[in-house]
C-alpha positions in Angstrom: 16.6 116.4 -42.1 19.7 114.2 -42.2 20.5 113.2 -38.7 24.0 112.6 -37.2 22.9 110.1 -34.6 20.0 107.5 -34.5 18.7 106.4 -31.1 16.7 103.2 -31.0 15.3 101.1 -28.2 13.1 101.4 -25.1 12.0 104.0 -22.6 15.5 104.7 -21.5 16.3 105.8 -25.1 13.0 107.7 -25.3 14.1 109.5 -22.1 17.0 111.2 -23.9 14.4 113.1 -26.0 16.2 115.4 -28.3 19.2 116.0 -26.0 21.6 115.0 -28.7 21.8 117.6 -31.4 20.8 116.5 -35.0 19.5 113.2 -33.8 16.5 111.0 -34.5 15.1 109.4 -31.3 13.0 106.3 -32.0 12.9 105.1 -28.4 9.6 103.4 -27.6 8.6 102.7 -24.0 8.1 99.0 -23.4 10.1 98.0 -26.5 11.8 94.6 -26.5 14.5 93.0 -28.8 11.7 91.3 -30.7 9.8 94.6 -31.3 13.0 96.4 -32.2 13.9 93.7 -34.7 10.5 94.0 -36.4 10.9 97.8 -36.5 14.2 97.5 -38.2 12.5 95.6 -41.0 11.0 99.0 -42.0 14.1 101.1 -42.6 13.5 104.1 -40.4 17.2 104.9 -40.8 16.5 106.5 -44.2 17.0 110.0 -42.6 20.2 108.8 -41.0 22.4 107.2 -43.6 25.6 105.9 -42.1 24.9 107.7 -38.8 26.0 106.0 -35.6 23.2 104.2 -33.8 22.7 104.0 -30.0 20.8 101.0 -28.9 19.4 100.4 -25.4 17.2 97.3 -25.2 16.6 94.3 -23.0 15.3 95.6 -19.7 11.6 95.0 -20.7 12.3 91.3 -21.2 14.9 90.8 -18.4 13.1 87.7 -17.1 13.6 86.0 -20.4 16.7 83.8 -21.1 19.7 86.1 -21.1 21.3 84.2 -24.0 18.2 84.7 -26.1 18.1 88.4 -25.3 21.7 88.8 -26.2 21.3 86.8 -29.4 18.5 89.0 -30.5 20.5 92.1 -29.6 23.4 90.7 -31.7 21.1 90.2 -34.7 19.9 93.8 -34.4 23.4 95.1 -34.2 24.5 93.1 -37.2 21.5 94.3 -39.2 22.5 97.9 -38.4 26.1 97.2 -39.3 25.0 95.6 -42.6 23.2 98.9 -43.4 26.4 100.8 -42.9 26.1 102.0 -39.3 28.5 102.1 -36.4 26.5 100.5 -33.5 26.9 101.5 -29.8 25.1 99.2 -27.4 24.4 101.0 -24.1 24.8 99.3 -20.8 21.5 98.9 -18.8 21.5 100.8 -15.6 19.7 99.1 -12.7 19.9 98.9 -9.0 16.6 97.0 -8.6 15.7 93.4 -7.9 17.0 92.4 -11.4 20.6 93.6 -10.8 22.1 90.2 -11.2 20.3 89.6 -14.5 21.1 93.1 -15.8 24.7 92.5 -15.0 24.7 89.2 -16.9 23.0 90.9 -19.9 25.5 93.8 -19.8 28.4 91.2 -19.7 26.9 89.3 -22.7 26.5 92.6 -24.7 30.0 93.6 -23.9 31.2 90.2 -25.1 29.3 90.8 -28.3 31.2 94.0 -28.9 34.5 92.3 -28.2 33.7 89.2 -30.3 35.0 90.6 -33.6 37.7 93.2 -32.7 38.8 93.5 -36.4 35.3 94.6 -37.3 35.2 97.6 -34.9 31.6 98.4 -35.9 29.9 97.2 -32.8 30.7 98.8 -29.5 29.5 98.5 -25.9 29.3 101.6 -23.8 29.6 100.8 -20.1 28.0 103.0 -17.5 29.9 106.1 -16.4 31.6 105.6 -13.1 31.3 109.2 -12.0 30.7 110.9 -9.6 30.5 107.8 -7.4 31.5 104.1 -7.9 27.8 103.3 -8.4 27.8 105.3 -11.6 24.4 106.2 -12.9 22.7 104.4 -10.0 23.1 107.6 -8.1 20.8 109.2 -10.6 18.2 106.5 -10.9 14.5 107.3 -10.4 12.7 105.5 -7.6 11.8 102.7 -10.0 15.5 101.7 -10.0 15.5 101.6 -13.9 14.8 105.1 -15.3 16.9 108.2 -14.8 16.3 111.6 -13.3 16.9 114.4 -15.8 20.4 115.0 -14.3 21.2 111.4 -14.9 20.5 111.7 -18.6 22.8 114.7 -18.8 25.7 112.7 -17.1 25.0 109.7 -19.4 24.8 111.8 -22.5 28.2 113.5 -21.8 29.7 110.0 -21.2 28.3 108.6 -24.4 29.5 111.6 -26.4 33.0 111.2 -25.0 33.0 107.5 -25.8 31.8 107.9 -29.4 34.4 110.6 -30.1 37.2 108.4 -28.7 36.0 105.3 -30.6 35.3 106.6 -34.1 
């Protein structure tokens, strides 16, 4: 099966399951930027040549240095771009005790996407701001990180709109 979208990252990616048609979901609960970088050394993208890649990573190491997490995320994104993929880094939703650190990591990842505007191969997808200003926070599970099923539906629709507008 040739897929049209590759999802890689942690449990928030795994939570999408197969909601995206013709996708390959390689989300792994507990995954970190270091684990994802090791996984990319074995080209799992063989079934998805040139397909856009959604990345959600960083929450499982949020107590680490934000600059290090962001640098590893940048290396992952550049590896995927070098293999011919468009990369979409997803903002991390959180309303928990790590909100300040999550906000800093989201800012760093957004800067990564904006660091080479001529490239246009690395994008940052912010959280949807609907239906309330808190965005996906209204759909968060009680652990303040994972989403309820309805939250994944809202997020998926937001991601699909973003990818269509930024191809």
